[in-house]
PDB file of N, CA, C, O and CB in Angstrom:
ATOM      1  N   MET A   1       2.442 -10.972   2.805  1.00  0.00           N
ATOM      2  CA  MET A   1       2.216 -11.120   1.144  1.00  0.00           C
ATOM      3  C   MET A   1       2.573  -9.575   0.988  1.00  0.00           C
ATOM      4  O   MET A   1       2.317  -9.165   2.120  1.00  0.00           O
ATOM      5  CB  MET A   1       0.387 -11.673   0.457  1.00  0.00           C
ATOM      6  N   PRO A   2       3.058  -8.366   0.182  1.00  0.00           N
ATOM      7  CA  PRO A   2       3.759  -7.631  -0.095  1.00  0.00           C
ATOM      8  C   PRO A   2       2.212  -7.175  -0.869  1.00  0.00           C
ATOM      9  O   PRO A   2       1.306  -7.686  -1.528  1.00  0.00           O
ATOM     10  CB  PRO A   2       5.251  -8.025  -0.683  1.00  0.00           C
ATOM     11  N   LEU A   3       2.551  -6.089  -0.384  1.00  0.00           N
ATOM     12  CA  LEU A   3       1.032  -5.206  -1.360  1.00  0.00           C
ATOM     13  C   LEU A   3       1.069  -4.554  -2.760  1.00  0.00           C
ATOM     14  O   LEU A   3       0.315  -3.749  -3.306  1.00  0.00           O
ATOM     15  CB  LEU A   3       0.500  -3.797  -0.561  1.00  0.00           C
ATOM     16  N   ALA A   4       2.849  -5.531  -3.382  1.00  0.00           N
ATOM     17  CA  ALA A   4       2.858  -5.047  -4.887  1.00  0.00           C
ATOM     18  C   ALA A   4       2.169  -6.840  -5.307  1.00  0.00           C
ATOM     19  O   ALA A   4       2.290  -6.956  -6.526  1.00  0.00           O
ATOM     20  CB  ALA A   4       4.926  -4.409  -5.700  1.00  0.00           C
ATOM     21  N   LEU A   5       1.755  -7.704  -4.911  1.00  0.00           N
ATOM     22  CA  LEU A   5       1.369  -8.770  -5.516  1.00  0.00           C
ATOM     23  C   LEU A   5       0.071  -8.925  -5.127  1.00  0.00           C
ATOM     24  O   LEU A   5      -0.465 -10.016  -5.321  1.00  0.00           O
ATOM     25  CB  LEU A   5       2.148  -9.837  -5.298  1.00  0.00           C
ATOM     26  N   ILE A   6      -0.940  -7.431  -4.268  1.00  0.00           N
ATOM     27  CA  ILE A   6      -2.597  -8.383  -4.472  1.00  0.00           C
ATOM     28  C   ILE A   6      -2.844  -7.631  -6.250  1.00  0.00           C
ATOM     29  O   ILE A   6      -2.175  -6.976  -7.050  1.00  0.00           O
ATOM     30  CB  ILE A   6      -4.481  -7.644  -2.764  1.00  0.00           C
ATOM     31  N   ARG A   7      -4.155  -8.201  -6.170  1.00  0.00           N
ATOM     32  CA  ARG A   7      -4.978  -8.234  -7.943  1.00  0.00           C
ATOM     33  C   ARG A   7      -5.676  -6.965  -7.134  1.00  0.00           C
ATOM     34  O   ARG A   7      -5.869  -6.641  -5.962  1.00  0.00           O
ATOM     35  CB  ARG A   7      -6.362 -10.048  -8.765  1.00  0.00           C
ATOM     36  N   GLU A   8      -5.973  -6.370  -8.634  1.00  0.00           N
ATOM     37  CA  GLU A   8      -6.459  -4.983  -8.739  1.00  0.00           C
ATOM     38  C   GLU A   8      -8.399  -5.745  -7.838  1.00  0.00           C
ATOM     39  O   GLU A   8      -8.979  -6.831  -7.850  1.00  0.00           O
ATOM     40  CB  GLU A   8      -6.367  -4.157 -11.070  1.00  0.00           C
ATOM     41  N   GLY A   9      -8.645  -4.514  -7.290  1.00  0.00           N
ATOM     42  CA  GLY A   9      -9.886  -4.423  -6.812  1.00  0.00           C
ATOM     43  C   GLY A   9     -10.069  -5.340  -5.339  1.00  0.00           C
ATOM     44  O   GLY A   9     -11.143  -5.547  -4.775  1.00  0.00           O
ATOM     45  N   THR A  10      -8.461  -5.910  -4.808  1.00  0.00           N
ATOM     46  CA  THR A  10      -8.888  -7.132  -3.763  1.00  0.00           C
ATOM     47  C   THR A  10      -8.722  -5.326  -2.610  1.00  0.00           C
ATOM     48  O   THR A  10      -8.450  -4.159  -2.891  1.00  0.00           O
ATOM     49  CB  THR A  10      -7.301  -9.191  -3.462  1.00  0.00           C
ATOM     50  N   LYS A  11      -9.087  -6.112  -1.275  1.00  0.00           N
ATOM     51  CA  LYS A  11      -8.842  -5.779   0.133  1.00  0.00           C
ATOM     52  C   LYS A  11      -8.015  -6.425   0.071  1.00  0.00           C
ATOM     53  O   LYS A  11      -7.885  -7.358  -0.721  1.00  0.00           O
ATOM     54  CB  LYS A  11      -9.669  -5.929   1.218  1.00  0.00           C
ATOM     55  N   ALA A  12      -6.831  -5.875   1.369  1.00  0.00           N
ATOM     56  CA  ALA A  12      -6.730  -5.783   2.171  1.00  0.00           C
ATOM     57  C   ALA A  12      -6.269  -5.227   4.174  1.00  0.00           C
ATOM     58  O   ALA A  12      -6.456  -4.153   4.746  1.00  0.00           O
ATOM     59  CB  ALA A  12      -6.768  -6.130   1.534  1.00  0.00           C
ATOM     60  N   VAL A  13      -5.905  -5.996   4.469  1.00  0.00           N
ATOM     61  CA  VAL A  13      -5.252  -5.119   5.613  1.00  0.00           C
ATOM     62  C   VAL A  13      -3.991  -5.461   6.235  1.00  0.00           C
ATOM     63  O   VAL A  13      -3.659  -6.453   6.884  1.00  0.00           O
ATOM     64  CB  VAL A  13      -6.109  -5.040   6.701  1.00  0.00           C
ATOM     65  N   LEU A  14      -3.044  -3.891   5.720  1.00  0.00           N
ATOM     66  CA  LEU A  14      -1.776  -3.684   6.170  1.00  0.00           C
ATOM     67  C   LEU A  14      -1.254  -4.207   7.526  1.00  0.00           C
ATOM     68  O   LEU A  14      -1.871  -3.845   8.527  1.00  0.00           O
ATOM     69  CB  LEU A  14      -1.639  -2.418   6.142  1.00  0.00           C
ATOM     70  N   ARG A  15      -0.497  -4.782   7.627  1.00  0.00           N
ATOM     71  CA  ARG A  15      -0.284  -5.404   9.034  1.00  0.00           C
ATOM     72  C   ARG A  15       1.097  -4.846   9.651  1.00  0.00           C
ATOM     73  O   ARG A  15       1.352  -4.554  10.820  1.00  0.00           O
ATOM     74  CB  ARG A  15      -0.228  -7.114   8.929  1.00  0.00           C
ATOM     75  N   SER A  16       2.290  -4.763   7.959  1.00  0.00           N
ATOM     76  CA  SER A  16       3.564  -4.151   8.749  1.00  0.00           C
ATOM     77  C   SER A  16       3.931  -3.518   7.389  1.00  0.00           C
ATOM     78  O   SER A  16       3.560  -3.823   6.256  1.00  0.00           O
ATOM     79  CB  SER A  16       4.865  -5.324   9.593  1.00  0.00           C
ATOM     80  N   ILE A  17       4.905  -2.390   7.894  1.00  0.00           N
ATOM     81  CA  ILE A  17       6.180  -1.896   6.988  1.00  0.00           C
ATOM     82  C   ILE A  17       7.476  -2.223   7.275  1.00  0.00           C
ATOM     83  O   ILE A  17       8.019  -1.789   8.291  1.00  0.00           O
ATOM     84  CB  ILE A  17       6.293  -0.541   6.935  1.00  0.00           C
ATOM     85  N   GLN A  18       8.306  -3.285   6.117  1.00  0.00           N
ATOM     86  CA  GLN A  18       9.090  -3.096   5.918  1.00  0.00           C
ATOM     87  C   GLN A  18       9.948  -2.133   5.663  1.00  0.00           C
ATOM     88  O   GLN A  18      10.177  -1.985   4.463  1.00  0.00           O
ATOM     89  CB  GLN A  18       8.987  -3.526   5.597  1.00  0.00           C
ATOM     90  N   GLY A  19      10.691  -1.183   6.633  1.00  0.00           N
ATOM     91  CA  GLY A  19      11.516   0.203   6.093  1.00  0.00           C
ATOM     92  C   GLY A  19      11.915   1.254   6.986  1.00  0.00           C
ATOM     93  O   GLY A  19      11.263   1.722   7.919  1.00  0.00           O
ATOM     94  N   GLY A  20      12.502   1.414   6.784  1.00  0.00           N
ATOM     95  CA  GLY A  20      13.390   2.807   7.578  1.00  0.00           C
ATOM     96  C   GLY A  20      11.907   3.101   8.615  1.00  0.00           C
ATOM     97  O   GLY A  20      10.807   2.550   8.670  1.00  0.00           O
ATOM     98  N   ARG A  21      12.605   4.364   9.427  1.00  0.00           N
ATOM     99  CA  ARG A  21      11.283   5.438   9.885  1.00  0.00           C
ATOM    100  C   ARG A  21      10.999   6.077   8.896  1.00  0.00           C
ATOM    101  O   ARG A  21       9.786   5.924   8.758  1.00  0.00           O
ATOM    102  CB  ARG A  21      11.474   6.541  10.995  1.00  0.00           C
ATOM    103  N   ASN A  22      11.439   6.816   7.976  1.00  0.00           N
ATOM    104  CA  ASN A  22      11.483   7.402   6.756  1.00  0.00           C
ATOM    105  C   ASN A  22      10.726   7.134   6.469  1.00  0.00           C
ATOM    106  O   ASN A  22       9.797   7.851   6.842  1.00  0.00           O
ATOM    107  CB  ASN A  22      12.206   7.333   5.966  1.00  0.00           C
ATOM    108  N   LEU A  23      10.372   6.044   5.666  1.00  0.00           N
ATOM    109  CA  LEU A  23       9.767   5.352   5.034  1.00  0.00           C
ATOM    110  C   LEU A  23       8.368   5.224   5.746  1.00  0.00           C
ATOM    111  O   LEU A  23       7.365   5.777   5.296  1.00  0.00           O
ATOM    112  CB  LEU A  23      10.513   4.263   4.808  1.00  0.00           C
ATOM    113  N   ARG A  24       8.368   4.581   6.704  1.00  0.00           N
ATOM    114  CA  ARG A  24       6.862   4.410   7.713  1.00  0.00           C
ATOM    115  C   ARG A  24       6.358   5.365   8.054  1.00  0.00           C
ATOM    116  O   ARG A  24       5.185   5.382   8.426  1.00  0.00           O
ATOM    117  CB  ARG A  24       6.875   3.793   8.990  1.00  0.00           C
ATOM    118  N   GLY A  25       7.291   6.642   8.006  1.00  0.00           N
ATOM    119  CA  GLY A  25       6.797   7.520   8.215  1.00  0.00           C
ATOM    120  C   GLY A  25       5.821   8.427   7.433  1.00  0.00           C
ATOM    121  O   GLY A  25       4.836   9.033   7.854  1.00  0.00           O
ATOM    122  N   ARG A  26       6.569   8.341   5.647  1.00  0.00           N
ATOM    123  CA  ARG A  26       5.846   9.328   5.141  1.00  0.00           C
ATOM    124  C   ARG A  26       4.448   8.529   4.510  1.00  0.00           C
ATOM    125  O   ARG A  26       3.527   9.173   4.007  1.00  0.00           O
ATOM    126  CB  ARG A  26       6.789  10.175   4.053  1.00  0.00           C
ATOM    127  N   LEU A  27       4.439   6.684   4.641  1.00  0.00           N
ATOM    128  CA  LEU A  27       3.009   5.948   4.814  1.00  0.00           C
ATOM    129  C   LEU A  27       2.523   6.938   5.729  1.00  0.00           C
ATOM    130  O   LEU A  27       1.998   8.025   5.490  1.00  0.00           O
ATOM    131  CB  LEU A  27       2.953   4.281   5.451  1.00  0.00           C
ATOM    132  N   ALA A  28       2.790   6.375   6.823  1.00  0.00           N
ATOM    133  CA  ALA A  28       1.916   6.807   8.006  1.00  0.00           C
ATOM    134  C   ALA A  28       0.703   8.202   7.517  1.00  0.00           C
ATOM    135  O   ALA A  28      -0.528   8.216   7.547  1.00  0.00           O
ATOM    136  CB  ALA A  28       3.160   7.383   9.347  1.00  0.00           C
ATOM    137  N   ALA A  29       1.774   9.332   7.062  1.00  0.00           N
ATOM    138  CA  ALA A  29       0.892  10.048   6.642  1.00  0.00           C
ATOM    139  C   ALA A  29       0.184  10.379   5.587  1.00  0.00           C
ATOM    140  O   ALA A  29      -0.278  11.473   5.263  1.00  0.00           O
ATOM    141  CB  ALA A  29       1.133  10.645   6.849  1.00  0.00           C
ATOM    142  N   LEU A  30       0.120   9.130   4.963  1.00  0.00           N
ATOM    143  CA  LEU A  30      -0.419   8.750   3.689  1.00  0.00           C
ATOM    144  C   LEU A  30      -1.943   8.088   4.089  1.00  0.00           C
ATOM    145  O   LEU A  30      -2.979   7.938   3.442  1.00  0.00           O
ATOM    146  CB  LEU A  30       0.678   7.636   2.877  1.00  0.00           C
ATOM    147  N   GLY A  31      -1.518   7.752   5.562  1.00  0.00           N
ATOM    148  CA  GLY A  31      -3.245   7.393   6.319  1.00  0.00           C
ATOM    149  C   GLY A  31      -2.497   5.095   5.992  1.00  0.00           C
ATOM    150  O   GLY A  31      -3.242   4.121   6.097  1.00  0.00           O
ATOM    151  N   LEU A  32      -1.228   5.049   5.698  1.00  0.00           N
ATOM    152  CA  LEU A  32      -0.701   3.503   5.626  1.00  0.00           C
ATOM    153  C   LEU A  32      -0.270   3.155   7.031  1.00  0.00           C
ATOM    154  O   LEU A  32       0.956   3.196   7.143  1.00  0.00           O
ATOM    155  CB  LEU A  32       0.644   3.263   4.544  1.00  0.00           C
ATOM    156  N   ILE A  33      -1.015   2.770   8.316  1.00  0.00           N
ATOM    157  CA  ILE A  33      -0.979   2.388   8.779  1.00  0.00           C
ATOM    158  C   ILE A  33      -1.096   1.083   9.119  1.00  0.00           C
ATOM    159  O   ILE A  33      -2.099   0.535   8.661  1.00  0.00           O
ATOM    160  CB  ILE A  33      -1.170   2.915   8.911  1.00  0.00           C
ATOM    161  N   PRO A  34      -0.014   0.083  10.119  1.00  0.00           N
ATOM    162  CA  PRO A  34      -0.971  -0.999   9.990  1.00  0.00           C
ATOM    163  C   PRO A  34      -2.200  -1.140  10.602  1.00  0.00           C
ATOM    164  O   PRO A  34      -2.519  -0.330  11.473  1.00  0.00           O
ATOM    165  CB  PRO A  34      -0.454  -1.970  10.282  1.00  0.00           C
ATOM    166  N   GLY A  35      -2.874  -1.955  10.315  1.00  0.00           N
ATOM    167  CA  GLY A  35      -4.399  -2.226  10.941  1.00  0.00           C
ATOM    168  C   GLY A  35      -4.986  -1.568   9.289  1.00  0.00           C
ATOM    169  O   GLY A  35      -4.896  -2.548   8.549  1.00  0.00           O
ATOM    170  N   ALA A  36      -5.250  -0.978   8.876  1.00  0.00           N
ATOM    171  CA  ALA A  36      -5.735  -0.041   7.767  1.00  0.00           C
ATOM    172  C   ALA A  36      -6.478  -0.894   6.909  1.00  0.00           C
ATOM    173  O   ALA A  36      -5.897  -1.979   6.931  1.00  0.00           O
ATOM    174  CB  ALA A  36      -4.589   0.713   6.955  1.00  0.00           C
ATOM    175  N   GLU A  37      -7.395  -0.949   6.221  1.00  0.00           N
ATOM    176  CA  GLU A  37      -8.150  -1.800   5.390  1.00  0.00           C
ATOM    177  C   GLU A  37      -7.418  -0.993   3.623  1.00  0.00           C
ATOM    178  O   GLU A  37      -7.248   0.217   3.474  1.00  0.00           O
ATOM    179  CB  GLU A  37     -10.242  -1.586   5.866  1.00  0.00           C
ATOM    180  N   VAL A  38      -7.245  -1.610   2.997  1.00  0.00           N
ATOM    181  CA  VAL A  38      -6.392  -1.006   1.299  1.00  0.00           C
ATOM    182  C   VAL A  38      -7.138  -1.872   0.449  1.00  0.00           C
ATOM    183  O   VAL A  38      -7.264  -3.096   0.446  1.00  0.00           O
ATOM    184  CB  VAL A  38      -4.349  -1.355   0.961  1.00  0.00           C
ATOM    185  N   THR A  39      -7.687  -0.809  -0.397  1.00  0.00           N
ATOM    186  CA  THR A  39      -8.603  -1.431  -1.869  1.00  0.00           C
ATOM    187  C   THR A  39      -7.425  -0.538  -3.152  1.00  0.00           C
ATOM    188  O   THR A  39      -7.248   0.614  -3.547  1.00  0.00           O
ATOM    189  CB  THR A  39     -10.990  -0.572  -1.963  1.00  0.00           C
ATOM    190  N   VAL A  40      -6.817  -1.994  -3.433  1.00  0.00           N
ATOM    191  CA  VAL A  40      -6.205  -1.631  -4.666  1.00  0.00           C
ATOM    192  C   VAL A  40      -7.119  -1.727  -6.032  1.00  0.00           C
ATOM    193  O   VAL A  40      -7.940  -2.473  -6.565  1.00  0.00           O
ATOM    194  CB  VAL A  40      -5.005  -2.518  -4.787  1.00  0.00           C
ATOM    195  N   LEU A  41      -6.345  -0.316  -6.277  1.00  0.00           N
ATOM    196  CA  LEU A  41      -7.381   0.160  -7.314  1.00  0.00           C
ATOM    197  C   LEU A  41      -6.845  -0.043  -8.713  1.00  0.00           C
ATOM    198  O   LEU A  41      -7.642  -0.123  -9.648  1.00  0.00           O
ATOM    199  CB  LEU A  41      -7.749   1.708  -7.121  1.00  0.00           C
ATOM    200  N   ARG A  42      -5.674  -0.121  -8.892  1.00  0.00           N
ATOM    201  CA  ARG A  42      -4.201  -0.067  -9.942  1.00  0.00           C
ATOM    202  C   ARG A  42      -3.468  -1.274 -10.107  1.00  0.00           C
ATOM    203  O   ARG A  42      -2.555  -0.846 -10.814  1.00  0.00           O
ATOM    204  CB  ARG A  42      -3.018   0.924  -9.388  1.00  0.00           C
ATOM    205  N   ASN A  43      -3.297  -2.138  -9.995  1.00  0.00           N
ATOM    206  CA  ASN A  43      -1.605  -2.371 -10.476  1.00  0.00           C
ATOM    207  C   ASN A  43      -1.556  -3.733 -11.628  1.00  0.00           C
ATOM    208  O   ASN A  43      -1.825  -4.927 -11.493  1.00  0.00           O
ATOM    209  CB  ASN A  43      -0.444  -2.889  -8.788  1.00  0.00           C
ATOM    210  N   GLY A  44      -1.021  -2.811 -12.937  1.00  0.00           N
ATOM    211  CA  GLY A  44      -0.929  -2.991 -13.533  1.00  0.00           C
ATOM    212  C   GLY A  44       0.349  -3.153 -13.887  1.00  0.00           C
ATOM    213  O   GLY A  44       1.120  -2.613 -13.094  1.00  0.00           O
ATOM    214  N   GLY A  45       0.978  -3.829 -15.003  1.00  0.00           N
ATOM    215  CA  GLY A  45       2.363  -3.879 -15.117  1.00  0.00           C
ATOM    216  C   GLY A  45       3.700  -2.906 -14.808  1.00  0.00           C
ATOM    217  O   GLY A  45       4.870  -3.157 -14.520  1.00  0.00           O
ATOM    218  N   ASN A  46       3.043  -1.846 -14.985  1.00  0.00           N
ATOM    219  CA  ASN A  46       3.015  -0.290 -16.033  1.00  0.00           C
ATOM    220  C   ASN A  46       2.555   0.564 -15.165  1.00  0.00           C
ATOM    221  O   ASN A  46       1.427   0.289 -14.756  1.00  0.00           O
ATOM    222  CB  ASN A  46       1.940  -0.163 -17.502  1.00  0.00           C
ATOM    223  N   GLY A  47       3.054   1.536 -14.729  1.00  0.00           N
ATOM    224  CA  GLY A  47       2.742   2.663 -14.685  1.00  0.00           C
ATOM    225  C   GLY A  47       2.571   2.620 -13.423  1.00  0.00           C
ATOM    226  O   GLY A  47       3.119   1.730 -12.772  1.00  0.00           O
ATOM    227  N   PRO A  48       1.505   3.897 -12.618  1.00  0.00           N
ATOM    228  CA  PRO A  48       1.247   4.001 -11.235  1.00  0.00           C
ATOM    229  C   PRO A  48       0.289   2.491 -10.444  1.00  0.00           C
ATOM    230  O   PRO A  48      -0.493   1.610 -10.801  1.00  0.00           O
ATOM    231  CB  PRO A  48       0.353   5.529 -11.162  1.00  0.00           C
ATOM    232  N   PHE A  49       0.709   2.769  -9.702  1.00  0.00           N
ATOM    233  CA  PHE A  49      -0.002   1.491  -8.606  1.00  0.00           C
ATOM    234  C   PHE A  49      -0.387   1.965  -7.207  1.00  0.00           C
ATOM    235  O   PHE A  49       0.276   2.164  -6.189  1.00  0.00           O
ATOM    236  CB  PHE A  49       1.148   0.174  -8.257  1.00  0.00           C
ATOM    237  N   VAL A  50      -2.083   2.115  -7.593  1.00  0.00           N
ATOM    238  CA  VAL A  50      -2.498   2.992  -6.904  1.00  0.00           C
ATOM    239  C   VAL A  50      -3.561   2.544  -5.924  1.00  0.00           C
ATOM    240  O   VAL A  50      -3.807   1.416  -6.352  1.00  0.00           O
ATOM    241  CB  VAL A  50      -2.839   3.921  -7.694  1.00  0.00           C
ATOM    242  N   VAL A  51      -4.310   2.722  -4.919  1.00  0.00           N
ATOM    243  CA  VAL A  51      -4.180   2.312  -3.361  1.00  0.00           C
ATOM    244  C   VAL A  51      -5.216   2.933  -3.356  1.00  0.00           C
ATOM    245  O   VAL A  51      -5.086   4.036  -3.888  1.00  0.00           O
ATOM    246  CB  VAL A  51      -2.981   2.686  -2.277  1.00  0.00           C
ATOM    247  N   ALA A  52      -6.969   2.555  -2.707  1.00  0.00           N
ATOM    248  CA  ALA A  52      -6.871   3.567  -1.804  1.00  0.00           C
ATOM    249  C   ALA A  52      -7.446   3.660  -0.128  1.00  0.00           C
ATOM    250  O   ALA A  52      -7.762   2.478   0.004  1.00  0.00           O
ATOM    251  CB  ALA A  52      -7.445   4.490  -2.541  1.00  0.00           C
ATOM    252  N   VAL A  53      -7.683   4.126   0.840  1.00  0.00           N
ATOM    253  CA  VAL A  53      -7.137   3.569   1.926  1.00  0.00           C
ATOM    254  C   VAL A  53      -7.611   5.028   2.657  1.00  0.00           C
ATOM    255  O   VAL A  53      -6.728   5.882   2.729  1.00  0.00           O
ATOM    256  CB  VAL A  53      -5.408   2.996   1.838  1.00  0.00           C
ATOM    257  N   ASN A  54      -9.292   5.453   3.343  1.00  0.00           N
ATOM    258  CA  ASN A  54      -9.920   6.128   4.338  1.00  0.00           C
ATOM    259  C   ASN A  54     -10.666   6.952   3.066  1.00  0.00           C
ATOM    260  O   ASN A  54     -10.722   8.178   3.167  1.00  0.00           O
ATOM    261  CB  ASN A  54      -8.895   6.964   5.597  1.00  0.00           C
ATOM    262  N   ASN A  55     -11.233   6.311   1.889  1.00  0.00           N
ATOM    263  CA  ASN A  55     -12.031   7.875   0.829  1.00  0.00           C
ATOM    264  C   ASN A  55     -10.630   8.919   0.560  1.00  0.00           C
ATOM    265  O   ASN A  55     -10.478  10.125   0.754  1.00  0.00           O
ATOM    266  CB  ASN A  55     -13.643   9.189   2.134  1.00  0.00           C
ATOM    267  N   ALA A  56      -9.786   7.939   0.068  1.00  0.00           N
ATOM    268  CA  ALA A  56      -8.149   8.533  -0.221  1.00  0.00           C
ATOM    269  C   ALA A  56      -7.605   7.699  -1.659  1.00  0.00           C
ATOM    270  O   ALA A  56      -7.236   6.539  -1.476  1.00  0.00           O
ATOM    271  CB  ALA A  56      -6.876   8.041   1.375  1.00  0.00           C
ATOM    272  N   ARG A  57      -7.572   7.991  -2.411  1.00  0.00           N
ATOM    273  CA  ARG A  57      -6.805   7.154  -3.695  1.00  0.00           C
ATOM    274  C   ARG A  57      -5.302   7.823  -3.630  1.00  0.00           C
ATOM    275  O   ARG A  57      -4.989   8.794  -4.318  1.00  0.00           O
ATOM    276  CB  ARG A  57      -7.649   7.471  -5.491  1.00  0.00           C
ATOM    277  N   ILE A  58      -4.336   7.106  -2.622  1.00  0.00           N
ATOM    278  CA  ILE A  58      -2.647   6.970  -2.683  1.00  0.00           C
ATOM    279  C   ILE A  58      -1.900   6.698  -4.567  1.00  0.00           C
ATOM    280  O   ILE A  58      -2.541   6.410  -5.578  1.00  0.00           O
ATOM    281  CB  ILE A  58      -2.232   5.211  -1.491  1.00  0.00           C
ATOM    282  N   CYS A  59      -0.866   6.859  -4.470  1.00  0.00           N
ATOM    283  CA  CYS A  59      -0.633   6.805  -5.778  1.00  0.00           C
ATOM    284  C   CYS A  59       1.251   6.376  -4.998  1.00  0.00           C
ATOM    285  O   CYS A  59       1.796   7.107  -4.170  1.00  0.00           O
ATOM    286  CB  CYS A  59      -1.168   8.548  -6.944  1.00  0.00           C
ATOM    287  N   ILE A  60       1.898   5.030  -5.574  1.00  0.00           N
ATOM    288  CA  ILE A  60       2.608   5.233  -4.125  1.00  0.00           C
ATOM    289  C   ILE A  60       3.554   4.206  -5.640  1.00  0.00           C
ATOM    290  O   ILE A  60       2.973   3.725  -6.613  1.00  0.00           O
ATOM    291  CB  ILE A  60       1.813   4.480  -1.945  1.00  0.00           C
ATOM    292  N   GLY A  61       5.362   4.126  -5.310  1.00  0.00           N
ATOM    293  CA  GLY A  61       5.762   3.790  -5.538  1.00  0.00           C
ATOM    294  C   GLY A  61       5.746   1.643  -5.796  1.00  0.00           C
ATOM    295  O   GLY A  61       5.906   0.987  -4.768  1.00  0.00           O
ATOM    296  N   ARG A  62       5.606   1.084  -6.776  1.00  0.00           N
ATOM    297  CA  ARG A  62       6.382  -0.857  -6.252  1.00  0.00           C
ATOM    298  C   ARG A  62       7.476  -1.215  -5.646  1.00  0.00           C
ATOM    299  O   ARG A  62       7.603  -2.380  -5.270  1.00  0.00           O
ATOM    300  CB  ARG A  62       6.806  -1.827  -7.357  1.00  0.00           C
ATOM    301  N   GLY A  63       8.640  -0.107  -5.407  1.00  0.00           N
ATOM    302  CA  GLY A  63       9.410  -0.547  -4.199  1.00  0.00           C
ATOM    303  C   GLY A  63       9.341  -0.675  -2.819  1.00  0.00           C
ATOM    304  O   GLY A  63       9.783  -1.436  -1.959  1.00  0.00           O
ATOM    305  N   MET A  64       8.337   0.752  -2.915  1.00  0.00           N
ATOM    306  CA  MET A  64       7.440   0.732  -1.342  1.00  0.00           C
ATOM    307  C   MET A  64       6.696  -0.064  -1.779  1.00  0.00           C
ATOM    308  O   MET A  64       7.429  -0.832  -2.402  1.00  0.00           O
ATOM    309  CB  MET A  64       6.599   2.061  -0.621  1.00  0.00           C
ATOM    310  N   ALA A  65       5.613  -0.431  -1.878  1.00  0.00           N
ATOM    311  CA  ALA A  65       3.928  -1.277  -2.006  1.00  0.00           C
ATOM    312  C   ALA A  65       4.780  -2.835  -1.827  1.00  0.00           C
ATOM    313  O   ALA A  65       4.075  -3.777  -1.465  1.00  0.00           O
ATOM    314  CB  ALA A  65       2.713  -1.027  -4.126  1.00  0.00           C
ATOM    315  N   MET A  66       6.088  -3.074  -2.045  1.00  0.00           N
ATOM    316  CA  MET A  66       7.225  -4.498  -1.554  1.00  0.00           C
ATOM    317  C   MET A  66       7.569  -4.264  -1.077  1.00  0.00           C
ATOM    318  O   MET A  66       8.596  -4.924  -1.230  1.00  0.00           O
ATOM    319  CB  MET A  66       8.147  -5.215  -1.972  1.00  0.00           C
ATOM    320  N   LYS A  67       7.852  -3.284   0.231  1.00  0.00           N
ATOM    321  CA  LYS A  67       8.022  -3.060   1.739  1.00  0.00           C
ATOM    322  C   LYS A  67       7.189  -3.089   2.357  1.00  0.00           C
ATOM    323  O   LYS A  67       7.420  -3.240   3.556  1.00  0.00           O
ATOM    324  CB  LYS A  67       8.463  -2.124   2.155  1.00  0.00           C
ATOM    325  N   ILE A  68       5.422  -2.936   1.809  1.00  0.00           N
ATOM    326  CA  ILE A  68       4.224  -2.881   2.647  1.00  0.00           C
ATOM    327  C   ILE A  68       4.232  -4.490   2.664  1.00  0.00           C
ATOM    328  O   ILE A  68       4.714  -5.221   1.799  1.00  0.00           O
ATOM    329  CB  ILE A  68       2.752  -1.996   1.990  1.00  0.00           C
ATOM    330  N   GLU A  69       3.431  -4.961   4.138  1.00  0.00           N
ATOM    331  CA  GLU A  69       2.864  -6.417   4.287  1.00  0.00           C
ATOM    332  C   GLU A  69       1.678  -6.899   4.695  1.00  0.00           C
ATOM    333  O   GLU A  69       1.390  -6.984   5.889  1.00  0.00           O
ATOM    334  CB  GLU A  69       3.487  -7.015   4.998  1.00  0.00           C
ATOM    335  N   VAL A  70       0.785  -7.300   3.611  1.00  0.00           N
ATOM    336  CA  VAL A  70      -0.610  -7.255   4.443  1.00  0.00           C
ATOM    337  C   VAL A  70      -1.158  -8.712   4.671  1.00  0.00           C
ATOM    338  O   VAL A  70      -0.342  -9.622   4.817  1.00  0.00           O
ATOM    339  CB  VAL A  70      -1.818  -6.360   3.593  1.00  0.00           C
ATOM    340  N   ASP A  71      -2.481  -8.964   4.706  1.00  0.00           N
ATOM    341  CA  ASP A  71      -2.970  -9.909   4.721  1.00  0.00           C
ATOM    342  C   ASP A  71      -3.825  -9.671   3.756  1.00  0.00           C
ATOM    343  O   ASP A  71      -4.632 -10.538   3.419  1.00  0.00           O
ATOM    344  CB  ASP A  71      -3.314 -10.291   5.789  1.00  0.00           C
TER     345      ASP A  71
END
């Protein structure tokens, strides 16, 4: 399931990133790597998509969030 479809307040484990080397590298630099536990902090229809990973808040685009597969 894509990360963008997870509800606010829900925890999920990142499984894979469906994107090129640049996208995977950028997300890895932010701590979004396979096996990382993320918590969705904000997922309203409009505005930023915010997740917490490794005690940090990260804002990513919805297009990126659709390419991140989680369980």
